[in-house]
C-alpha positions, 0 to 999 in steps of 0.5 A: 500500500502506498504511503499517502503522506506528502512532504511539501517541505522537500518539494523544492529540493527533490523536484524543482530541477526536474519540473523546471527541465520538463517545463523549459522544453515545452515553453522555451522561456526561463521566466515563464517556466519558473512561474509555471513550476511555482504555480504548480507547487502552489496548486499542489499545496492547495490540493494536498488533501486530494493526494491519494498516494496512488502515484508518486509525488513527482508524478502527481506534481507533473500532472498538475504542471501539465495542466498549468502548461496547457492553461498557459498555452490556452491563454496565449492561444497558440498552435503549440498550446493546442499541440500540448493538449494532445501531448503524446507520451514518449518512452524516455526513462525520465517519464516512466509512469507518465501514463499514470498521470491521466489517472492520478485524480480520483474520478469521483473527486471532481474539481470545479476546473474538471467540471468546467472543462467537461461542460466546455467539452460537452458543449463543443461535442454538441456544437460539432454534432449539430454541424454534421448532416442529419443522417451522419449525426443520427448514426453517430449518436446511435453507435458511439453515444448510445452504444447500439449494436450494428445490426440494430442500427442497420435494421432501424435505418435500413442500411447495410453494415458497410454503409454504416461504417462509411457513415461512422467514419465520415462522422468521426472524421468530421467530429475530430476536425471540428473538435480540433478547431473548436475545442483544442 
């Protein structure tokens, strides 16, 4: 069982260099990188009670830092910020366990920020769905959102399975493009 206690008194000694190096490669500005690391430590202090010990302190702090970097780029609305949202996980040894960072927060412990982002994403999805042709939107909702079986959809709409998959593919492509423009 992991130890659920964290010690913020040691954060600067233990993690500041790692967090700064992580940040500087993403923002390329020393002052901004230092501010983001400082903001990360401050946010960590404010949310210490949410630390469940399911990941290491460093992993938990990196997950906070990633959100700070994303917020930074959202503020300046740059292409790099949009790319940061879709940040891929690399396989270097310094980032082992980074895939856990997506699961650090307790899924039942929603913060106001999570709720706001979920609401924004939900609105973006609905907006993008409304831009699809009616048949595409209907098929997409039935298959992807409502989870109907292929056979049920084909029988109800009197289409073939291959036609269904063409419609789904087109809808997903259009949704992805729309969300890239309007959400990321």
